C-alpha positions as CSV (number, residue, x, y, z in Angstrom):
1,X,90.2,127.8,107.5
2,X,87.0,128.0,109.8
3,X,85.0,125.8,108.4
4,X,88.1,123.4,107.1
5,X,88.7,123.1,111.5
6,X,85.1,122.7,112.3
7,X,85.1,119.7,109.4
8,X,88.1,118.1,110.5
9,X,86.8,118.1,114.1
10,X,84.1,116.6,113.4
11,X,85.9,113.5,111.8
12,X,87.6,113.4,114.9
13,X,84.2,113.3,116.8
14,X,83.9,109.8,114.5
15,X,87.0,108.6,115.7
16,X,85.9,109.2,120.0
17,X,82.9,108.0,119.2
18,X,84.5,104.5,117.5
19,X,87.0,104.0,120.4
20,X,83.9,104.4,123.0
21,X,81.7,102.4,121.2
22,X,85.0,99.5,121.1
23,X,85.6,99.6,124.7
24,X,86.0,95.9,125.9
25,X,84.2,94.5,123.6
26,X,86.6,95.0,120.6
27,X,86.4,92.2,118.6
28,X,82.6,92.5,118.3
29,X,82.7,95.1,115.2
30,X,79.6,95.6,112.6
31,X,79.0,93.4,109.9
32,X,81.2,94.8,106.8
33,X,83.1,97.2,108.8
34,X,86.0,98.7,107.7
35,X,89.4,100.2,109.3
36,X,90.8,102.9,108.7
37,X,94.0,104.7,109.8
38,X,95.7,107.5,109.4
39,X,98.8,108.8,110.4
40,X,97.4,112.1,112.7
41,X,95.1,114.3,113.1
42,X,97.2,116.8,113.7
43,X,98.1,117.5,110.0
44,X,95.4,119.4,108.3
45,X,95.9,117.0,105.1
46,X,95.0,114.2,107.7
47,X,91.9,116.1,108.8
48,X,90.7,117.0,105.1
49,X,91.2,113.2,104.1
50,X,89.1,112.4,107.1
51,X,86.4,114.6,106.3
52,X,86.2,112.6,102.4
53,X,86.9,109.2,103.7
54,X,83.5,110.1,106.0
55,X,81.6,111.8,103.2
56,X,82.9,108.3,101.1
57,X,81.2,106.1,103.7
58,X,78.1,108.0,103.8
59,X,78.0,107.8,99.9
60,X,78.6,104.3,99.6
61,X,76.2,103.0,102.6
62,X,79.6,101.4,104.9
63,X,80.6,101.5,108.5
64,X,84.1,102.3,109.2
65,X,86.0,102.3,112.6
66,X,89.2,105.0,111.9
67,X,91.7,105.6,114.5
68,X,95.7,108.1,114.0
69,X,98.4,108.5,116.4
70,X,99.9,111.4,118.5
71,X,102.2,112.5,115.1
72,X,103.4,111.2,111.6
73,X,106.6,110.7,113.0
74,X,104.9,107.8,115.8
75,X,105.9,104.4,113.9
76,X,105.9,102.4,116.7
77,X,102.2,103.5,118.6
78,X,101.7,103.0,114.7
79,X,101.8,99.6,114.7
80,X,100.5,99.0,118.0
81,X,97.2,100.4,116.9
82,X,97.4,98.7,113.9
83,X,97.5,95.3,115.8
84,X,94.4,96.1,118.2
85,X,91.9,97.5,115.0
86,X,92.7,93.8,113.3
87,X,90.5,92.8,116.6
88,X,87.4,94.4,115.5
89,X,87.9,91.5,112.0
90,X,87.0,94.6,109.6
91,X,86.5,93.0,106.4
92,X,89.0,96.1,104.5
93,X,92.1,97.9,106.2
94,X,92.7,101.1,104.8
95,X,95.9,102.2,105.8
96,X,98.1,105.7,105.4
97,X,101.6,103.8,107.1
98,X,104.3,106.0,108.4
99,X,106.7,104.7,106.3
100,X,107.5,101.5,104.4
101,X,108.2,99.2,107.3
102,X,106.5,99.9,110.3
103,X,103.4,98.4,109.6
104,X,104.5,95.4,108.0
105,X,103.4,93.2,110.8
106,X,100.2,94.1,111.1
107,X,99.6,93.8,107.0
108,X,100.7,90.2,107.2
109,X,98.4,89.2,110.1
110,X,95.3,91.3,108.1
111,X,96.4,89.3,105.1
112,X,96.5,86.1,106.6
113,X,92.6,86.9,108.3
114,X,91.9,87.3,104.8
115,X,91.2,91.5,105.3
116,X,91.6,93.5,102.2
117,X,94.8,95.6,102.7
118,X,94.6,99.5,101.1
119,X,97.9,101.6,100.8
120,X,96.0,105.1,101.5
121,X,98.0,107.6,99.9
122,X,100.8,105.2,98.4
123,X,102.8,105.3,101.3
124,X,104.2,101.8,101.1
125,X,107.0,100.3,99.2
126,X,106.2,97.8,96.7
127,X,109.6,96.4,96.2
128,X,109.5,96.2,99.9
129,X,106.2,94.4,100.0
130,X,106.8,92.1,97.4
131,X,110.0,90.7,99.5
132,X,107.0,90.4,102.3
133,X,104.6,88.5,100.4
134,X,101.9,91.1,101.4
135,X,99.3,92.0,98.2
136,X,97.3,95.3,98.4
137,X,94.4,95.1,96.9
138,X,95.0,98.6,95.3
139,X,97.4,102.0,96.2
140,X,95.2,105.4,95.9
141,X,96.8,108.7,96.2
142,X,98.6,111.4,94.2
143,X,101.4,110.9,91.9
144,X,104.5,111.9,94.3
145,X,106.8,112.1,91.6
146,X,104.6,114.3,89.5
147,X,103.8,116.4,92.4
148,X,107.2,117.3,92.7
149,X,107.7,118.0,89.0
150,X,104.7,120.6,89.8
151,X,106.3,122.2,92.1
152,X,109.4,123.0,89.6
153,X,107.4,123.5,87.2
154,X,105.9,126.6,89.1
155,X,109.1,127.9,89.9
156,X,110.7,127.9,86.9
157,X,107.6,129.6,85.5
158,X,108.4,131.9,87.9
159,X,111.9,132.5,87.9
160,X,112.5,132.0,84.2
161,X,114.4,129.2,82.7
162,X,117.8,131.2,82.8
163,X,117.6,131.5,86.1
164,X,120.6,130.9,88.1
165,X,121.0,130.4,92.0
166,X,120.9,128.0,95.2
167,X,117.4,126.2,95.8
168,X,117.1,124.2,99.3
169,X,115.0,121.1,99.5
170,X,113.0,120.0,102.6
171,X,112.7,116.3,102.4
172,X,110.0,114.3,104.8
173,X,110.7,112.2,107.2
174,X,113.7,110.2,106.3
175,X,112.8,106.3,105.1
176,X,109.3,107.6,104.2
177,X,108.6,107.1,100.4
178,X,106.0,109.6,99.8
179,X,108.7,112.8,100.9
180,X,111.4,111.0,98.7
181,X,109.1,110.9,95.4
182,X,108.7,114.1,95.8
183,X,112.4,115.2,96.5
184,X,112.8,112.9,92.8
185,X,110.1,114.5,91.2
186,X,111.0,117.9,92.0
187,X,115.1,117.6,91.8
188,X,115.1,115.8,88.0
189,X,111.9,118.4,86.7
190,X,114.1,120.8,88.3
191,X,117.7,119.9,86.5
192,X,115.3,119.1,83.1
193,X,114.2,122.4,83.0
194,X,116.1,125.1,84.5
195,X,119.8,123.6,84.9
196,X,120.9,127.0,86.2
197,X,119.2,126.5,89.7
198,X,121.3,124.8,91.7
199,X,119.9,122.2,94.7
200,X,122.7,122.9,97.2
201,X,121.0,121.1,99.8
202,X,118.4,118.5,100.0
203,X,118.0,117.5,103.8
204,X,115.1,115.7,106.0
205,X,112.8,118.1,107.9
206,X,110.5,115.1,109.3
207,X,107.2,116.2,108.3
208,X,108.2,119.2,111.1
209,X,107.3,122.7,110.4
210,X,110.0,123.8,113.8
211,X,112.7,121.4,112.2
212,X,111.9,123.3,108.2
213,X,112.6,126.5,109.8
214,X,115.5,125.6,111.2
215,X,117.0,124.1,107.9
216,X,115.6,127.2,106.1
217,X,117.9,129.6,108.6
218,X,120.9,127.1,108.1
219,X,120.6,127.5,104.4
220,X,119.9,131.1,104.4
221,X,122.9,131.7,106.5
222,X,125.0,130.2,104.3
223,X,123.4,130.8,100.9
224,X,121.8,134.7,101.5
225,X,121.3,134.1,97.7
226,X,119.0,131.5,98.0
227,X,116.0,131.8,95.3
228,X,113.8,128.9,96.3
229,X,112.6,126.5,98.4
230,X,110.5,123.4,97.8
231,X,109.1,121.3,100.8
232,X,107.2,117.8,100.8
233,X,104.4,119.0,103.0
234,X,103.1,122.4,103.9
235,X,103.7,122.1,107.1
236,X,107.1,122.4,106.7
237,X,106.7,124.6,104.0
238,X,104.8,127.3,106.0
239,X,107.9,126.7,108.3
240,X,110.8,127.5,105.7
241,X,108.3,131.0,104.9
242,X,108.6,131.6,108.9
243,X,112.5,131.2,108.6
244,X,112.4,133.7,105.1
245,X,110.6,135.9,106.5
246,X,112.2,136.3,110.1
247,X,116.0,136.5,108.2
248,X,114.7,139.6,105.8
249,X,113.5,137.2,102.5
250,X,110.5,136.7,102.5
251,X,110.4,138.8,99.1
252,X,113.6,137.2,97.7
253,X,112.8,133.5,98.1
254,X,109.8,131.6,96.7
255,X,108.8,128.8,98.6
256,X,106.7,126.0,97.6
257,X,104.9,123.4,99.7
258,X,102.5,120.0,98.7
259,X,99.0,119.0,100.1
260,X,97.0,122.7,99.7
261,X,96.5,122.2,103.4
262,X,94.0,124.8,105.1
263,X,97.0,126.8,107.1
264,X,98.4,126.8,103.3
265,X,95.7,128.1,101.2
266,X,95.4,130.6,104.5
267,X,99.4,131.7,103.7
268,X,98.9,132.0,100.1
269,X,95.9,134.5,99.9
270,X,98.4,136.2,102.6
271,X,100.9,136.5,100.1
272,X,103.5,135.0,101.6
273,X,103.6,131.3,101.1
274,X,103.7,131.3,96.9
275,X,102.3,128.0,95.9
276,X,101.5,124.6,96.7
277,X,100.9,121.5,94.7
278,X,97.4,120.6,96.6
279,X,97.1,116.4,96.3
280,X,93.4,117.0,96.9
281,X,93.3,114.6,100.1
282,X,89.4,114.9,100.3
283,X,89.2,113.5,97.2
284,X,92.0,110.6,97.8
285,X,89.9,109.7,101.7
286,X,86.5,109.4,99.8
287,X,87.6,107.6,96.8
288,X,89.7,105.5,98.7
289,X,86.3,103.8,100.5
290,X,84.4,103.6,97.4
291,X,86.4,101.5,95.9
292,X,86.9,99.6,98.7
293,X,83.6,98.7,98.1
294,X,83.6,97.5,94.5
295,X,86.8,95.5,95.4
296,X,84.4,93.8,98.1
297,X,81.9,93.4,95.6
298,X,84.2,91.9,93.0
299,X,84.4,94.8,90.9
300,X,87.6,95.2,89.1
301,X,89.6,97.8,90.7
302,X,93.0,99.3,89.1
303,X,96.2,98.5,90.9
304,X,97.0,102.3,91.4
305,X,94.4,105.2,91.4
306,X,96.5,108.1,90.8
307,X,94.1,111.2,92.0
308,X,95.2,114.7,90.3
309,X,96.8,117.5,91.9
310,X,96.3,121.0,91.6
311,X,99.2,124.1,91.7
312,X,96.9,126.8,94.2
313,X,98.8,129.8,93.9
314,X,97.1,133.0,94.8
315,X,95.9,134.0,91.8
316,X,94.2,130.5,91.1
317,X,92.4,130.8,94.6
318,X,91.3,134.6,93.9
319,X,89.8,133.6,90.6
320,X,88.2,130.7,91.4
321,X,87.8,129.2,88.3
322,X,89.4,126.1,88.5
323,X,86.6,123.1,89.8
324,X,88.8,121.2,91.6
325,X,89.1,124.1,94.0
326,X,85.7,122.3,95.2
327,X,88.0,119.6,96.8
328,X,90.2,122.1,98.9
329,X,89.2,121.5,102.4
């Protein structure tokens, strides 16, 4: 975990250096510069993706300018940052939008300026983009429906297909397509594999650890026999872990997160969080930069690029035989 934090801090330094370099001459960008707009580096997921962007840029021999906002709920500030980034006249805008609508004015301005727009981590709703007349170069990220389904598969593998009992789903920020897809994938696959496992509540946790803990405590009070919790990201899953153990139910409830961030890995190794569907954000960031370079060079790039996911458990981490573990940061 210490290594991951050091790497995340290095990416933060890259952002700070870019800000200082910008100063009052923000429009004087380097030729061929990429603009990379993250959500928040307060979440280790985005820190890992930042590492991937950094390494991908080095390998591709390109320059980039990165920024992030304070939290993954700061929709209006993210739009302001996006508009400011366009003043540097980048050749590409790689964006991880907080929701499907908050960056639309900025994306439209980028398109009008001939800047290639990339949907980082699949946060934009295609139907909304079509309605607004915005075309993206490509989207890259994990298949979020499949990630949710993998969470359900793990729960059923642990409890059995004939298992019965209440299950809680903690969604992401209301209106965010990423969290919606993960929750939907989980619910649909769970119903298919183990109909006796009933989702008694599916509530937005707003990507917030504290709110997820509060939701978990409330649902455990109403459903003391709760057997499983699926949270749409690791931060919320860790909040659920805290609440479950505080209620004396830590061993009873199987808790699954999504992202595979450094905090989740530590909790899994400690035997608290049961599993996380690792999204491999490092690989997403790395491949995003690589494919932008190809697109700008006129090469054909798929409209949708799906990066693999991996279910992390204590056994998988301890055995350390899975090749994709190298991308878990």
